[in-house]
DSSP file (Angstrom, degrees, kcal/mol; ACC not computed):
  #  RESIDUE AA STRUCTURE BP1 BP2  ACC     N-H-->O    O-->H-N    N-H-->O    O-->H-N    TCO  KAPPA ALPHA  PHI   PSI    X-CA   Y-CA   Z-CA
    1    1 A X              0   0    0      0, 0.0     2,-0.0     0, 0.0     0, 0.0   0.000 360.0 360.0 360.0 130.7  -27.8    2.3  119.3
    2    2 A X     >  -     0   0    0      1,-0.1     4,-2.0     4,-0.0     5,-0.2  -0.286 360.0 -99.5 -83.1 173.5  -26.4   -0.2  121.7
    3    3 A X  H  > S+     0   0    0      1,-0.2     4,-2.5     2,-0.2     5,-0.2   0.845 119.9  55.3 -62.4 -36.7  -23.1    0.1  123.7
    4    4 A X  H  > S+     0   0    0      2,-0.2     4,-2.3     1,-0.2    -1,-0.2   0.923 108.6  47.3 -65.0 -43.5  -21.1   -2.0  121.3
    5    5 A X  H  > S+     0   0    0      2,-0.2     4,-2.0     1,-0.2    -1,-0.2   0.902 112.7  49.6 -64.0 -40.3  -22.0    0.2  118.3
    6    6 A X  H  X S+     0   0    0     -4,-2.0     4,-1.3     1,-0.2    -2,-0.2   0.905 110.7  50.6 -64.0 -40.4  -21.2    3.3  120.2
    7    7 A X  H  < S+     0   0    0     -4,-2.5     4,-0.3     1,-0.2     3,-0.3   0.913 110.7  48.6 -63.8 -42.6  -17.9    1.8  121.3
    8    8 A X  H >< S+     0   0    0     -4,-2.3     3,-0.8     1,-0.2    -1,-0.2   0.865 110.8  50.6 -66.3 -36.3  -17.0    0.9  117.7
    9    9 A X  H 3< S+     0   0    0     -4,-2.0    -1,-0.2     1,-0.2    -2,-0.2   0.755 111.1  48.3 -74.4 -23.3  -17.9    4.4  116.4
   10   10 A X  T 3< S+     0   0    0     -4,-1.3     2,-0.3    -3,-0.3    -1,-0.2   0.363  84.7 115.8 -98.7   5.9  -15.8    6.2  119.0
   11   11 A X    <   -     0   0    0     -3,-0.8     2,-0.5    -4,-0.3    -3,-0.0  -0.572  60.6-137.4 -79.8 133.3  -12.6    4.1  118.5
   12   12 A X        -     0   0    0     -2,-0.3     2,-0.6     1,-0.0    -2,-0.1  -0.789  18.5-136.3 -86.6 130.2   -9.5    5.8  117.2
   13   13 A X        -     0   0    0     -2,-0.5     4,-0.1     2,-0.0    67,-0.0  -0.777  19.2-137.9 -90.8 120.3   -7.8    3.6  114.6
   14   14 A X        -     0   0    0     -2,-0.6    -1,-0.0     2,-0.1     3,-0.0  -0.211  20.7-110.8 -72.3 166.8   -4.0    3.5  115.1
   15   15 A X  S    S+     0   0    0      1,-0.1     2,-0.4     2,-0.0    -1,-0.1   0.837 103.6  39.9 -65.0 -34.6   -1.5    3.7  112.3
   16   16 A X        +     0   0    0      2,-0.0     2,-0.3    41,-0.0    -2,-0.1  -0.955  67.3 171.9-123.4 138.0   -0.4    0.1  112.8
   17   17 A X        -     0   0    0     -2,-0.4     2,-0.2    -4,-0.1    39,-0.1  -0.961  41.2 -94.6-137.2 153.9   -2.6   -2.9  113.6
   18   18 A X  E     -a   56   0A   0     37,-0.6    39,-3.1    -2,-0.3     2,-0.4  -0.495  45.7-129.3 -65.0 140.2   -2.1   -6.7  113.8
   19   19 A X  E     -a   57   0A   0     37,-0.2     2,-0.6    -2,-0.2    39,-0.2  -0.805  19.2-167.2 -99.6 131.2   -3.0   -8.3  110.4
   20   20 A X  E     -a   58   0A   0     37,-3.0    39,-1.8    -2,-0.4     2,-0.3  -0.909  14.3-150.2-114.1 100.7   -5.4  -11.2  110.2
   21   21 A X  E     -a   59   0A   0     -2,-0.6     2,-0.5    37,-0.2    39,-0.2  -0.545  12.1-151.0 -68.8 131.8   -5.3  -12.7  106.7
   22   22 A X  E     -a   60   0A   0     37,-2.9    39,-2.6    -2,-0.3     3,-0.1  -0.912   8.7-163.7-110.0 129.6   -8.7  -14.3  105.9
   23   23 A X  S    S+     0   0    0     -2,-0.5    -1,-0.1    37,-0.2    41,-0.1   0.914  79.5  11.5 -80.8 -44.6   -8.8  -17.2  103.5
   24   24 A X  S    S+     0   0    0     40,-0.1     2,-0.3    36,-0.0    -1,-0.1  -0.017 112.6  64.3-131.9  31.0  -12.4  -17.6  102.3
   25   25 A X        -     0   0    0     -3,-0.1     2,-0.5    36,-0.1    36,-0.1  -0.993  57.0-145.2-156.1 142.9  -14.3  -14.5  103.3
   26   26 A X        -     0   0    0     -2,-0.3     2,-0.5    34,-0.1    33,-0.1  -0.973  24.2-151.4-110.0 123.6  -14.3  -10.8  102.7
   27   27 A X        -     0   0    0     -2,-0.5     2,-0.3    31,-0.1    33,-0.1  -0.821  10.1-164.7 -99.9 130.5  -15.3   -8.8  105.8
   28   28 A X    >   -     0   0    0     -2,-0.5     3,-1.8     1,-0.1    51,-0.1  -0.716  38.2 -73.6-107.7 160.6  -17.1   -5.5  105.4
   29   29 A X  T 3  S+     0   0    0     -2,-0.3    -1,-0.1     1,-0.2     3,-0.1  -0.217 116.4  14.6 -54.5 141.6  -17.6   -2.7  108.1
   30   30 A X  T 3  S+     0   0    0      1,-0.3     2,-0.3    -3,-0.1    -1,-0.2   0.498  90.4 136.3  70.1   8.7  -20.1   -3.5  110.8
   31   31 A X    <   -     0   0    0     -3,-1.8     2,-0.6     2,-0.0    -1,-0.3  -0.640  45.3-149.9 -79.0 142.6  -20.3   -7.2  109.9
   32   32 A X        +     0   0    0     -2,-0.3     2,-0.4    -3,-0.1    -3,-0.0  -0.960  29.5 163.7-112.8 113.4  -20.2   -9.6  112.9
   33   33 A X        -     0   0    0     -2,-0.6     2,-0.4    63,-0.1    -2,-0.0  -0.984  37.0-126.5-133.3 139.4  -18.6  -12.8  111.8
   34   34 A X        -     0   0    0     -2,-0.4     2,-0.4    61,-0.0    61,-0.0  -0.696  29.4-167.1 -80.7 136.5  -17.1  -15.7  113.8
   35   35 A X        -     0   0    0     -2,-0.4    61,-2.8     2,-0.0     2,-0.5  -0.980  13.3-148.1-125.2 138.7  -13.5  -16.5  112.8
   36   36 A X  E     -C   95   0B   0     -2,-0.4     2,-0.4    59,-0.2    59,-0.2  -0.932  18.6-166.2-107.2 124.0  -11.5  -19.6  113.7
   37   37 A X  E     +C   94   0B   0     57,-3.4    57,-2.7    -2,-0.5    -2,-0.0  -0.916  29.8 141.2-116.3 130.2   -7.8  -19.0  114.0
   38   38 A X        +     0   0    0     -2,-0.4     2,-0.2    55,-0.2    -1,-0.1   0.476  37.8 106.9-142.9 -11.4   -5.1  -21.6  114.2
   39   39 A X  S  > S-     0   0    0      1,-0.1     4,-2.7     2,-0.0     3,-0.3  -0.533  72.1-126.2 -72.4 139.9   -2.1  -20.4  112.3
   40   40 A X  H  > S+     0   0    0      1,-0.3     4,-2.1     2,-0.2     5,-0.1   0.881 108.6  47.7 -55.0 -44.8    0.7  -19.4  114.6
   41   41 A X  H  > S+     0   0    0      1,-0.2     4,-1.7     2,-0.2    -1,-0.3   0.850 112.7  49.4 -68.2 -33.2    1.1  -15.9  113.2
   42   42 A X  H  > S+     0   0    0     -3,-0.3     4,-2.3     2,-0.2    -2,-0.2   0.885 108.9  51.8 -73.4 -38.8   -2.6  -15.3  113.3
   43   43 A X  H  X S+     0   0    0     -4,-2.7     4,-2.6     1,-0.2    -2,-0.2   0.905 109.4  51.4 -61.2 -41.3   -2.8  -16.4  116.9
   44   44 A X  H  X S+     0   0    0     -4,-2.1     4,-2.4    -5,-0.2    -2,-0.2   0.885 108.4  51.4 -63.1 -38.7    0.0  -14.0  117.7
   45   45 A X  H  X S+     0   0    0     -4,-1.7     4,-2.4     2,-0.2    -2,-0.2   0.906 110.7  48.2 -64.9 -41.4   -1.9  -11.2  116.0
   46   46 A X  H  X S+     0   0    0     -4,-2.3     4,-2.7     2,-0.2    -2,-0.2   0.926 111.3  50.3 -64.3 -44.6   -5.0  -12.0  118.0
   47   47 A X  H  X S+     0   0    0     -4,-2.6     4,-1.6     1,-0.2    -2,-0.2   0.911 110.9  49.4 -59.6 -42.7   -3.0  -12.1  121.3
   48   48 A X  H  X S+     0   0    0     -4,-2.4     4,-0.6     1,-0.2    -1,-0.2   0.922 111.9  48.2 -62.5 -44.5   -1.5   -8.7  120.4
   49   49 A X  H ><>S+     0   0    0     -4,-2.4     5,-3.1     1,-0.2     3,-1.0   0.912 110.7  50.5 -63.3 -42.6   -4.9   -7.2  119.7
   50   50 A X  H 3<5S+     0   0    0     -4,-2.7    -1,-0.2     1,-0.3    -2,-0.2   0.798 107.2  55.0 -67.5 -27.4   -6.4   -8.5  122.9
   51   51 A X  H 3<5S+     0   0    0     -4,-1.6    -1,-0.3    -5,-0.2    -2,-0.2   0.614 123.7  19.8 -79.8 -12.2   -3.5   -7.1  124.9
   52   52 A X  T <<5S-     0   0    0     -3,-1.0    -3,-0.1    -4,-0.6    -2,-0.1   0.372 131.4 -27.4-121.0-105.0   -4.1   -3.6  123.5
   53   53 A X  T   5S-     0   0    0      2,-0.2    -3,-0.2    -5,-0.1    -4,-0.1   0.346  73.1-118.1-106.3   5.7   -7.2   -2.2  121.9
   54   54 A X  S   <S+     0   0    0     -5,-3.1    29,-3.1     1,-0.2     2,-0.3   0.573  70.1 134.9  68.8  11.8   -8.8   -5.4  120.4
   55   55 A X  E     + B   0  82A   0     -6,-0.3   -37,-0.6    27,-0.2     2,-0.3  -0.732  28.1 174.9 -95.9 141.8   -8.5   -4.0  116.9
   56   56 A X  E     -aB  18  81A   0     25,-2.5    25,-3.0    -2,-0.3     2,-0.7  -0.950  32.7-121.6-137.0 157.6   -7.2   -6.0  113.9
   57   57 A X  E     -aB  19  80A   0    -39,-3.1   -37,-3.0    -2,-0.3     2,-0.6  -0.912  27.9-158.5-101.9 112.2   -6.9   -5.4  110.2
   58   58 A X  E     +aB  20  79A   0     21,-3.2    21,-2.6    -2,-0.7     2,-0.4  -0.807  19.8 167.9 -94.4 122.4   -8.9   -8.1  108.4
   59   59 A X  E     -a   21   0A   0    -39,-1.8   -37,-2.9    -2,-0.6     2,-0.2  -0.999  32.2-118.0-141.2 138.4   -7.7   -8.6  104.8
   60   60 A X  E     -a   22   0A   0     17,-0.4    15,-2.2    -2,-0.4     2,-0.3  -0.455  26.1-124.0 -76.1 144.0   -8.5  -11.3  102.3
   61   61 A X  B     -E   74   0C   0    -39,-2.6    13,-0.2    13,-0.2     3,-0.2  -0.621   9.1-137.8 -81.2 145.5   -5.8  -13.5  100.8
   62   62 A X  S    S+     0   0    0     11,-3.3     2,-0.5     1,-0.3    -1,-0.1   0.884  98.0  27.4 -68.3 -39.3   -5.4  -13.6   97.1
   63   63 A X  S >  S-     0   0    0     10,-0.5     3,-1.7     1,-0.1    -1,-0.3  -0.964  70.1-158.4-128.1 112.9   -4.9  -17.4   97.1
   64   64 A X  T 3  S+     0   0    0     -2,-0.5    -1,-0.1     1,-0.3   -41,-0.1   0.609  88.3  67.9 -71.2  -9.1   -6.5  -19.3  100.0
   65   65 A X  T 3  S+     0   0    0    -42,-0.1     2,-0.5     2,-0.0    -1,-0.3   0.607  73.8 104.4 -83.1 -10.6   -4.2  -22.2   99.6
   66   66 A X    <   -     0   0    0     -3,-1.7     3,-0.4     1,-0.2    -3,-0.0  -0.596  53.3-168.6 -72.7 120.2   -1.2  -20.1  100.8
   67   67 A X  S    S+     0   0    0     -2,-0.5     2,-0.4     1,-0.2    -1,-0.2   0.863  79.5  29.7 -81.1 -37.2   -0.5  -21.2  104.3
   68   68 A X  S    S-     0   0    0    -27,-0.0    -1,-0.2   -29,-0.0     2,-0.0  -0.711  85.7-160.3-124.0  79.6    1.9  -18.4  105.4
   69   69 A X        -     0   0    0     -2,-0.4     2,-0.2    -3,-0.4   -48,-0.1  -0.297   3.9-153.2 -68.2 141.5    1.0  -15.3  103.4
   70   70 A X    >   -     0   0    0      1,-0.0     3,-1.6    -2,-0.0     4,-0.3  -0.500  41.5 -91.7 -95.5 174.3    3.3  -12.5  102.8
   71   71 A X  G >  S+     0   0    0      1,-0.3     3,-1.4     2,-0.2    -2,-0.1   0.840 127.8  59.0 -59.9 -32.5    2.1   -8.9  102.2
   72   72 A X  G 3  S+     0   0    0      1,-0.3    -1,-0.3     4,-0.0     4,-0.1   0.688  98.9  59.7 -70.3 -16.6    2.1   -9.6   98.4
   73   73 A X  G <  S+     0   0    0     -3,-1.6   -11,-3.3     2,-0.1   -10,-0.5   0.459  98.2  75.5 -86.7  -2.5   -0.3  -12.5   99.0
   74   74 A X  B <  S-E   61   0C   0     -3,-1.4   -13,-0.2    -4,-0.3     2,-0.1  -0.789  86.2-109.2-111.8 151.7   -2.9  -10.1  100.5
   75   75 A X        -     0   0    0    -15,-2.2    -2,-0.1    -2,-0.3    -1,-0.0  -0.395  27.0-124.9 -70.0 157.7   -5.2   -7.6   98.9
   76   76 A X  S    S+     0   0    0     -2,-0.1     2,-0.4    -4,-0.1    -1,-0.1   0.731  91.1  62.6 -78.0 -22.9   -4.4   -3.9   99.6
   77   77 A X        +     0   0    0    -17,-0.1   -17,-0.4     2,-0.0     2,-0.2  -0.876  61.6 143.0-111.0 135.2   -7.8   -3.1  101.0
   78   78 A X        -     0   0    0     -2,-0.4     2,-0.4   -19,-0.1   -19,-0.2  -0.696  41.6 -96.1-146.3-160.4   -9.3   -4.6  104.1
   79   79 A X  E     -B   58   0A   0    -21,-2.6   -21,-3.2    -2,-0.2     2,-0.5  -0.989  22.2-126.7-133.6 137.6  -11.4   -3.8  107.1
   80   80 A X  E     -B   57   0A   0     -2,-0.4     2,-0.3   -23,-0.2   -23,-0.2  -0.732  37.3-173.6 -80.1 128.8  -10.6   -2.8  110.7
   81   81 A X  E     -B   56   0A   0    -25,-3.0   -25,-2.5    -2,-0.5     2,-0.5  -0.882  20.7-136.3-124.6 156.9  -12.4   -5.1  113.0
   82   82 A X  E     -B   55   0A   0     -2,-0.3     2,-0.7   -27,-0.2   -27,-0.2  -0.951  20.4-128.9-113.1 129.1  -12.8   -5.3  116.8
   83   83 A X        +     0   0    0    -29,-3.1     3,-0.1    -2,-0.5    13,-0.0  -0.666  28.1 177.8 -76.4 116.3  -12.5   -8.6  118.6
   84   84 A X        +     0   0    0     -2,-0.7     2,-0.3    12,-0.5    -1,-0.2   0.835  64.6   4.8 -89.6 -36.7  -15.7   -8.8  120.7
   85   85 A X        -     0   0    0     11,-0.6     2,-0.4     2,-0.0    -1,-0.3  -0.976  59.4-160.2-145.8 156.1  -15.1  -12.2  122.2
   86   86 A X        +     0   0    0     -2,-0.3     2,-0.4    -3,-0.1    10,-0.2  -0.998   8.9 178.8-140.7 137.1  -12.4  -14.9  122.3
   87   87 A X  E     -D   95   0B   0      8,-2.3     8,-3.1    -2,-0.4     2,-0.5  -0.983  21.6-140.4-140.8 127.2  -12.7  -18.5  123.1
   88   88 A X  E     -D   94   0B   0     -2,-0.4     6,-0.2     6,-0.2     2,-0.2  -0.753  24.4-146.7 -86.2 128.5   -9.9  -21.2  123.0
   89   89 A X    >   -     0   0    0      4,-3.0     3,-1.8    -2,-0.5    -1,-0.0  -0.556  21.7-113.4 -95.4 160.0  -11.2  -24.5  121.7
   90   90 A X  T 3  S+     0   0    0      1,-0.3    -1,-0.1    -2,-0.2    -2,-0.0   0.734 113.8  60.7 -65.7 -22.9  -10.0  -27.9  122.7
   91   91 A X  T 3  S-     0   0    0      2,-0.1    -1,-0.3     1,-0.0     3,-0.1   0.374 122.8-101.1 -86.9   6.4   -8.5  -28.6  119.3
   92   92 A X  S <  S+     0   0    0     -3,-1.8    -2,-0.1     1,-0.3     2,-0.1   0.255  84.1 122.5  96.7 -12.6   -6.1  -25.7  119.7
   93   93 A X        -     0   0    0     -5,-0.1    -4,-3.0   -57,-0.0     2,-0.4  -0.344  54.7-134.9 -77.5 164.0   -8.0  -23.2  117.6
   94   94 A X  E     -CD  37  88B   0    -57,-2.7   -57,-3.4    -6,-0.2     2,-0.6  -0.977   9.5-151.8-118.8 134.4   -9.2  -19.9  118.8
   95   95 A X  E      CD  36  87B   0     -8,-3.1    -8,-2.3    -2,-0.4   -59,-0.2  -0.926 360.0 360.0-105.8 124.6  -12.7  -18.6  118.0
   96   96 A X              0   0    0    -61,-2.8   -11,-0.6    -2,-0.6   -12,-0.5   0.343 360.0 360.0-121.7 360.0  -13.1  -14.8  117.8
């Protein structure tokens, strides 16, 4: 087992996490996926996660055309993910 897997298995999950609504993907535990973030609220969630424990709650949107989803626009079940890397792109998006 490499260091990243050991780190993920030993992480305590807090009661509250920043939420990252995902438009066109369902993320399952232990998946490594690149995500491109550009919505203001999602960028704020990434910034909050990076300033603390790097954990986010990834949850699929019910309707991917909704630009500013409320909690009712999201499914109830999601996955806790850890941001492993972050890169700001020239077009203003963030790749995590």
